[in-house]
C-alpha positions as CSV (number, residue, x, y, z in Angstrom):
1,X,18.6,-6.7,-2.1
2,X,18.0,-10.8,-2.6
3,X,17.3,-12.8,0.3
4,X,20.5,-14.4,0.6
5,X,21.8,-10.8,0.7
6,X,19.3,-9.8,3.6
7,X,20.2,-13.1,5.8
8,X,23.8,-12.4,5.4
9,X,23.2,-8.7,6.3
10,X,21.4,-9.7,9.7
11,X,23.7,-12.1,10.6
12,X,26.4,-9.3,10.5
13,X,24.8,-7.0,12.1
14,X,22.5,-8.8,15.1
15,X,24.7,-10.9,17.3
16,X,24.0,-14.4,17.8
17,X,20.7,-14.2,15.6
18,X,19.4,-17.7,15.0
19,X,18.5,-18.8,11.4
20,X,14.6,-19.8,12.7
21,X,14.2,-16.3,13.7
22,X,15.4,-14.8,10.5
23,X,13.1,-17.2,8.4
24,X,9.9,-16.5,10.7
25,X,10.5,-12.6,10.2
26,X,11.0,-12.9,6.2
27,X,7.9,-15.5,6.4
28,X,6.2,-12.4,7.8
29,X,7.1,-9.3,5.8
30,X,7.3,-11.1,2.3
31,X,4.4,-11.5,0.1
32,X,5.7,-14.2,-1.8
33,X,8.2,-16.2,0.5
34,X,5.9,-18.2,3.1
35,X,8.1,-21.5,3.7
36,X,11.4,-22.7,4.2
37,X,11.3,-24.6,0.6
38,X,10.2,-21.2,-1.0
39,X,12.8,-19.3,0.5
40,X,15.6,-21.7,-0.8
41,X,14.5,-20.9,-4.2
42,X,13.9,-17.5,-4.0
43,X,17.4,-17.0,-2.3
44,X,19.0,-15.1,-5.2
45,X,15.9,-13.4,-5.7
46,X,15.2,-9.7,-4.9
47,X,13.1,-9.0,-1.5
48,X,9.8,-7.9,-1.9
49,X,9.8,-5.6,1.1
50,X,12.2,-3.1,2.7
51,X,14.8,-4.6,4.7
52,X,15.1,-1.7,7.3
53,X,11.6,-2.9,8.6
54,X,12.7,-6.3,9.0
55,X,15.8,-5.5,10.9
56,X,14.1,-3.0,13.1
57,X,11.7,-6.0,14.0
58,X,14.3,-8.0,15.2
59,X,16.3,-5.4,16.6
60,X,13.1,-5.0,19.0
61,X,12.8,-8.5,19.4
62,X,16.2,-9.0,20.8
63,X,16.7,-6.0,22.6
64,X,13.3,-5.9,24.3
65,X,13.0,-9.5,24.6
66,X,9.4,-9.5,23.0
67,X,8.1,-12.9,21.8
68,X,8.0,-12.6,17.9
69,X,4.6,-14.0,18.2
70,X,3.6,-10.7,20.1
71,X,5.0,-8.4,17.6
72,X,3.2,-10.1,14.5
73,X,0.1,-10.7,16.7
74,X,-0.2,-14.2,15.2
75,X,1.0,-17.9,15.7
76,X,-0.3,-21.2,13.8
77,X,-1.4,-23.8,16.1
78,X,-2.5,-27.4,14.3
79,X,-1.8,-25.4,10.7
80,X,-4.5,-22.9,12.1
81,X,-3.7,-19.2,12.0
82,X,-4.7,-17.3,15.6
83,X,-4.2,-13.8,16.9
84,X,-2.0,-13.5,19.8
85,X,-1.3,-10.4,22.0
86,X,0.2,-10.1,25.4
87,X,-2.8,-11.5,27.6
88,X,-2.8,-15.0,26.4
89,X,0.1,-17.6,26.2
90,X,1.7,-18.2,23.1
91,X,0.8,-21.8,21.9
92,X,3.5,-24.2,22.4
93,X,4.4,-27.3,20.1
94,X,3.5,-29.5,23.3
95,X,-0.1,-28.6,23.4
96,X,-0.5,-29.0,19.7
97,X,0.9,-32.5,20.1
98,X,-1.9,-33.3,22.9
99,X,-4.5,-32.0,20.4
100,X,-2.8,-33.9,17.7
101,X,-3.2,-37.1,20.0
102,X,-6.8,-36.7,20.8
103,X,-8.1,-35.9,17.1
104,X,-6.0,-39.0,15.6
105,X,-7.3,-41.1,18.7
106,X,-11.0,-40.1,17.5
107,X,-10.6,-40.9,14.1
108,X,-9.2,-44.1,15.1
109,X,-12.0,-45.3,17.1
110,X,-14.4,-43.3,15.3
111,X,-15.7,-41.8,18.5
112,X,-17.2,-38.2,18.7
113,X,-17.3,-36.4,21.9
114,X,-20.2,-33.9,21.4
115,X,-20.1,-31.9,24.3
116,X,-16.9,-30.3,24.8
117,X,-14.6,-28.1,27.2
118,X,-11.8,-26.3,27.0
119,X,-10.8,-25.7,30.5
120,X,-8.5,-22.2,31.2
121,X,-8.7,-21.7,27.3
122,X,-6.5,-18.6,26.7
123,X,-6.3,-18.0,22.9
124,X,-9.0,-20.5,22.3
125,X,-6.3,-22.4,20.5
126,X,-7.5,-26.2,21.7
127,X,-11.4,-25.5,21.7
128,X,-11.1,-23.7,18.3
129,X,-8.8,-26.4,16.6
130,X,-11.3,-29.3,18.2
131,X,-14.1,-27.4,16.6
132,X,-12.6,-26.9,13.2
133,X,-11.8,-30.7,13.2
134,X,-15.6,-31.9,14.1
135,X,-17.9,-29.3,13.5
136,X,-20.9,-30.8,15.0
137,X,-19.5,-30.7,18.2
138,X,-20.6,-28.2,21.0
139,X,-17.7,-26.7,22.3
140,X,-17.5,-24.5,25.5
141,X,-14.0,-22.3,26.3
142,X,-13.8,-21.3,30.1
143,X,-11.4,-18.7,30.7
144,X,-11.3,-16.2,34.0
145,X,-9.5,-13.5,32.2
146,X,-11.5,-10.9,30.1
147,X,-9.0,-10.0,28.0
148,X,-8.1,-13.6,27.3
149,X,-11.5,-14.3,26.5
150,X,-11.7,-11.6,24.0
151,X,-8.7,-13.0,22.1
152,X,-10.3,-16.1,21.9
153,X,-13.6,-14.7,20.6
154,X,-11.7,-12.9,18.0
155,X,-10.2,-16.3,16.9
156,X,-13.3,-18.0,16.9
157,X,-14.3,-15.5,14.0
158,X,-10.8,-15.6,12.7
159,X,-11.5,-19.4,12.2
160,X,-15.0,-18.9,11.4
161,X,-16.4,-21.2,14.2
162,X,-19.3,-20.9,16.5
163,X,-17.8,-21.3,20.0
164,X,-19.6,-21.0,23.4
165,X,-17.7,-18.5,25.8
166,X,-17.9,-18.9,29.5
167,X,-16.2,-16.3,31.8
168,X,-15.4,-17.9,35.2
169,X,-12.5,-18.9,37.8
170,X,-11.7,-22.9,37.3
171,X,-12.1,-22.9,41.1
172,X,-15.5,-21.4,41.1
173,X,-16.8,-23.6,38.2
174,X,-15.3,-26.9,39.7
175,X,-17.2,-26.0,43.0
176,X,-20.6,-25.4,41.0
177,X,-20.3,-26.9,37.2
178,X,-23.0,-25.8,34.9
179,X,-23.2,-28.9,33.2
180,X,-21.2,-32.0,32.6
181,X,-19.3,-32.6,29.3
182,X,-18.3,-36.0,27.1
183,X,-14.5,-34.2,26.8
184,X,-12.6,-31.8,28.6
185,X,-9.0,-30.9,27.8
186,X,-6.6,-28.7,29.9
187,X,-3.3,-26.7,29.6
188,X,-3.8,-25.1,33.2
189,X,-1.1,-23.4,34.8
190,X,1.6,-25.7,36.0
191,X,5.2,-24.1,36.4
192,X,6.1,-24.4,39.9
193,X,6.4,-21.1,41.6
194,X,10.2,-21.3,42.1
195,X,10.6,-21.9,38.4
196,X,12.7,-19.2,36.7
197,X,11.2,-18.3,33.3
198,X,13.5,-17.1,30.2
199,X,13.5,-13.4,29.3
200,X,11.0,-14.1,26.6
201,X,8.2,-16.1,28.8
202,X,8.5,-13.2,31.5
203,X,6.1,-11.1,28.7
204,X,3.6,-13.7,28.5
205,X,1.0,-13.3,31.7
206,X,2.3,-15.0,34.8
207,X,-0.9,-16.2,36.2
208,X,-1.2,-18.5,33.1
209,X,2.1,-20.0,34.2
210,X,2.3,-20.5,37.7
211,X,0.6,-22.6,40.4
212,X,1.2,-23.7,44.1
213,X,1.7,-27.0,45.2
214,X,4.9,-27.9,42.9
215,X,2.4,-26.6,40.0
216,X,0.1,-29.0,40.9
217,X,-2.5,-27.2,42.4
218,X,-5.0,-26.8,39.6
219,X,-4.3,-30.4,37.9
220,X,-5.2,-32.1,41.3
221,X,-8.7,-29.9,41.6
222,X,-9.5,-30.9,38.1
223,X,-8.5,-34.4,39.3
224,X,-10.6,-34.5,42.3
225,X,-13.9,-33.0,40.7
226,X,-13.4,-34.7,37.2
227,X,-16.5,-37.2,38.3
228,X,-18.6,-34.2,38.7
229,X,-17.6,-32.3,35.4
230,X,-17.0,-35.3,33.1
231,X,-20.1,-37.9,31.6
232,X,-20.0,-41.5,31.7
233,X,-17.6,-42.9,29.3
234,X,-16.3,-39.2,29.1
235,X,-12.4,-38.2,28.2
236,X,-10.5,-36.1,30.4
237,X,-7.0,-34.6,28.9
238,X,-4.4,-32.8,30.7
239,X,-1.0,-30.9,30.0
240,X,1.3,-31.2,32.7
241,X,4.9,-30.2,33.3
242,X,8.0,-31.9,32.1
243,X,9.2,-32.9,35.9
244,X,5.9,-33.6,37.6
245,X,4.9,-37.2,36.3
246,X,6.4,-38.9,39.6
247,X,4.4,-36.7,41.9
248,X,1.4,-36.6,39.8
249,X,1.4,-40.5,39.0
250,X,1.3,-41.0,43.0
251,X,-1.4,-38.6,43.4
252,X,-3.6,-40.4,40.6
253,X,-3.0,-43.8,42.5
254,X,-3.9,-42.4,45.8
255,X,-7.1,-41.5,44.5
256,X,-7.3,-45.0,42.8
257,X,-8.1,-43.4,39.5
258,X,-7.3,-45.5,36.3
259,X,-5.3,-43.3,34.0
260,X,-2.6,-43.1,30.9
261,X,0.2,-41.1,30.9
262,X,1.4,-40.2,27.1
263,X,4.6,-38.5,26.1
264,X,5.6,-35.5,24.1
265,X,7.2,-34.9,21.0
266,X,10.5,-35.0,23.1
267,X,9.8,-38.2,24.5
268,X,8.9,-36.7,27.7
269,X,5.9,-37.7,30.0
270,X,3.4,-34.8,29.1
271,X,-0.3,-35.6,29.2
272,X,-2.6,-37.5,31.5
273,X,-5.6,-39.2,29.8
274,X,-8.4,-40.4,32.4
275,X,-11.9,-42.0,31.3
276,X,-14.7,-42.0,33.4
277,X,-16.1,-45.5,32.8
């Protein structure tokens, strides 16, 4: 069976299968085809794996609504490979864009942040990516879930970086921070508790998604305490929801905090940048 025949077979036998899902599965199972351009070149060549395995894999994805990343236990974030399981959120493009904003900004200004905190770190993709980009930095990952922290420890080894791990709840940490940081970057739970997640997101840890107060509970707590956890001239970056910009800006203005809002790749307000001047 060639790659083209396999693609046609899967389209004929799995209802409404999406092309990018087929590509994802091929890149995972194949030893020689790892990207779209390589797949195009090899369309008429014989596949190098058992087609029944990829079929069963995709059936499991569609019938049990298990995210592909949980089936493969891997995800790529800023071109780095991360181990992923059901105890952590799957890294999103929006979060990747936030980290790219930061790295590009640092490179342009030639300003390095030495003590860095990834707050609500999950898989550790944010802090680990920063450490790989700026190896001399001292990076801390703070996470309340022991199982999630174990995933981030695995990812630090996978990416060959030395990281400081802190097992603590965000509220407890904000009440009594163990130190101040030059940079704090966070993707906290921010989804409104009334929001209905799609079937695949329901497989991810709900505590990492939802927050009270229209999803702004943890974000507001961080903002309220930012001066206690951020060094002078330090930078705080927080990702927030696609529909929260107006409420969040009203809250920041009520606190008389200077801030910058940046947009994601879909041109939607998504990130707060606060400098502690």
